[in-house]
N, C-alpha and C positions, 0 to 999 in steps of 0.2 A: 504494500500500500504506500502510495507516495505521501510526502509530507502534506501536500495540498488535500488529498483525500482524508488523511487523518484529521487535519484541521476542520474539514467540513463535517466529519463524523462527530468530533468533539463539539462543534458548534450546534449540531443537531441535537446533542444531548444536554444542551443548556450551558455548555462551557464556552468561554470566549476564546477564539482562536487568535494567535499572533498575526494572522493575515487579515484580520478585521480591524477597521479603524476605531470602532466604539470600544470602550473599556468599562470594566466593572469597578465600582468604587469599593475595593476590598476593605478599606479601613473602616467602613460603616457596618461591617458584619462582625459577629462574635468570633473569637479565635477558633473555637471548635468547628464552626461553620466554614471558616476560611480554610482550615486544614482539610475538611471533607471535600470542598470544592476543588482545592488544589490537587488532592489525591485523584479525583475523577478526571480532571482535565489532563493530568499527566499519564495516568494508567490506561485510560481507554484507547488513545491513539497508539500506545506502545503495544498493548495486549491484543488489539483487534486482529492484526494480521496473523498472530500466533494462533488465536482461537479459530480463525477462519481456516487456516491450513489444517489444524487438528481435526476439524469437523468435516472438512470437504474432501475426504478420500485422498488426501495427499496433495491436493492442489488448492490454490486460492479460490475461495468462494466468490463468485461474481454475481450470483442471483439467489435470493431467498424467496421461497414460495410457501405461503401459509395456505394449506389445503382446506377443503370443506370439512374434513374430519378433525380439524384443529391441529394437526401435526405440521411440523415445519420441515421442508425439504431444502437442503443446501446444495446448490448446483455449482460445480466447478467447471473449468474449461473442458476437462476430459469428458465429463458427463454431457455437456452441451454438444460435444463432437460425436457422441453416439447417435444423435438424431440426424435424420436426413436434412441436408441444408438446401435452401432454395435461393435463387437470385432474383432480385427486383431491380430493374433499371427505370428510374423515375426522376422527375423534377420535384423539388421540395420547396416549401415556403421559406426555408432558412438558408438555402445554398444557391449558388449560381450554376446554371447548366444542368445537364443530365448527370445523375449520380448512379453508381452501381453498388448495390448492397447485397450481402450474403448472410444467411443465418437460418436457423430452424424456424418452421412455422410456429406462431404463437400457440396454436391449438395443440401441437405436439409437446410443447413445453408444459402446458397446463395438464396434459394427460400423464406427465411424469408423476403426478401426485397419486395416481392409481384410481382416481374417480373416472367415471364414464362420461361420454359425450353428453348424454341426456341430462345428467346432473350438472355438469359444468356449463353447458350452453345456456341454461336458464338463469345463471348467476350473474353477479356483478363483480368486476375486478377493480380493486384499489391498487394503483401502482405508485411506487415511491422512488424518487431519484436519490442519488447520493447526497444532494443538498437539501433533502426532505421535501422538495416540491412534490405534490401529489396530484393525480388525476383519477377520475373514475370513468369506467367505460363498461358497456354491456359485454359479457363474455361471448355473446353470440357473434360479435364482430370477428372473433377468431375463426369461425366457420363460414360466415357470410362473405367476408372481404379478404381473407387469407393474408393478414399482416404477418411479417416475420419479426423475430427478435434478432435484429441485425448485430453482428459482431464485427463484420468486415465492411469497410466502405472504400470503394475504388481500389480494391486489392490490398488494403492495409488494415490490420487490426486497429480498431478505434481505441484511442487513449482517452482518458477523462477529459482532457482539454479539447478533444475532437468530438465531443458528444458521446463518448463511449464510457464504459466498455460495451454497453448494450443500448440499442435504440429501437423503439417500436416503429416499424416502417410499413406503410400501406402501399399497395400498387396503385398509386395516385393517378398516374398517366393512363392506366388501363381501364379505369372506371370513372366516368364523369361525376358520379355520385360522391366520390371521395374528394373531389376538388371543391371543398366546402370548409368553412371555418370550424364547423362542428367536428369534422374529422381531423383537421389540422391540430386541434387542441389535444388530440389523443396520441400524437407523436411524441411520447415522452422519451427524452434522452437521458444518459447517465442512469439508466434504469438499474435498480438494485433490489427491489422487493415487489412481489405481487401477492396481494391478499385476496383470496377467492371467497366470496360470500354468496 
């Protein structure tokens, strides 16, 4: 995990990151509270990569999925590679020119939880990015519009600063219905967590 990702994670947990301009007035808090806050802010960015590797079958966890049964599935790069990958060539609202994306279908990623299509398709997905930005979308999109969980853009694995490591990508150029603000809002990048409800 990069220092930037660790900082974003710490910020998402209520800690202030050294990369942010705003500061916490620590002198106005009690000493034991200050110690607890400092402990959290220091330990979480340091321990997160270790915990992720330990729980992710030997690799870094790049996606956390909370299934309908309440269990959490940690997906690493190797697990993502076991799925069939698809290519989408499309224009986006955030880039110039035609872009080429590769990754597994969102529906295949959701099926990793062990739930069936019938149960999943009628559900709602809450997706969270590394910076805690969240969107909600109907799970039926995964079957109706065939979006992918893109890991590669224009032949390169996406880094955090390039909207990676994962980006939900719809085949926008192939379906006029998808060329709409309603769907543009579902293109969450820096995807890290999917909660299926």
